[in-house]
N, C-alpha and C positions, 0 to 999 in steps of 0.2 A: 336443741342444745347448742347449735351454732358451730362455727369452725373451731372455737377454743375447746369446747367439749370433745369434739372429734379428735383434735390434736392430743388432748390429754389421754383419751382412751388408746391412742396409738403409741405415744411416747412412754407411758408408765409400764406397759408390759415389756417393751423393748429394754428398758433399763433393768427391770428385774430379771429378764432372761439372761442378760449379760452377766449379772452377779451369780446366777445359778450355774453358769458354765465356767466360772473362774476358779473352781476348786479341782485339784487333781484327784480324781477318783480311780480306784483300782479297777482296771478293765480286764486284766488277764494275769495269770501267774503260772509258773512252771517250777515245781509241781502245782497242779491245779488246786484251787480251794476245795478242801474236804476230800481230796482224792486219796486213793491207795495205789502206791507204785510198787513194782516188783523189785527194782534195783535201787539202791541208795543213790540219790542225786549228789553231784559234786558242787552244785550251786543252786541258789534260788533266784529266779528272775521275775520281777514285777513290772508290768506295763501299765502306765497310767494314762488318763484322758488328757492330760496337759503336760507341758514341758516341766521338768523337775530341776531344782537347784540342789545338786548333790552335797554341797558343803553343809547344808542345814537339814538334810534328810537322813534317815537311818533305816536299816533292816537288821533285825536280830532274829536268830533261830535258836530255840532252846529245846532240849529233850524233855521227857516226861518228869524228870527230877528238877527241871529248871536250870540245868547246866547249859551254858552258852556253847553252841556247836558251829557258830558262824564266825567269820573274821571280825564282825562288829562294825564294819564300815559298809557304806553303800556307794557303789560306783556306777556311773552311767555306762551303758552299753555303747561302744563307739558308733557314731552316726545315728543314734536313737536317743534324743534328748528327753524322751518320756519313759525310758526304761532303765530301772535300777537292777543291779545284781550284787549278790554277796556270795563268797566262796564258803563252802562247808568243810568242816573237818571230816575225817573218816567216820561215818555214822552207820549204824546197823538197823536192825528191825526195831520198830516202835512208833510212837506218836510224837510228832514234832510240831511246835507252835512257832509261827512266823508273826512277828510284831513289827509294824512299819509306821514310819512317820514320813510324809511327803510334803515338802515345801515347794509349791509351784513357783515359777519364775516371777509371778506377780505377788509373791509372799503369802498367799493363802496356805494354811496348814490343814492337812487331813491326817487322820491316824486310823489304824485298824489292826486286826489280827485274824488269823485263821490257822487251821491245823491241816496236816497231811500225815499219812501213815505209810511207813515202809514195811512191806510184808516180810 
């Protein structure tokens, strides 16, 4: 194949690996995805694999009736450019849905949702 074939086999995977890593994926959350907690949380914290642009990102938390129970804005945790938080209203027992949109600093958008339960 020669030097050109070898170079292509090396360069192409490197290019695609860079693209695969460029999206902000949810790494961790508090409350945890699918968890049941004993006490109602006062905030939801989402940690991503990439730095986030908070102006274009969002986190919303709704109860089982679809009523918004979060402040509706997503803020960076000070000193942690990959972590968003949103404050919650006084919530009680039940199932809550967290819906998020994360725009990484390189403008890639990811979205997702998960639930947690307050006992």
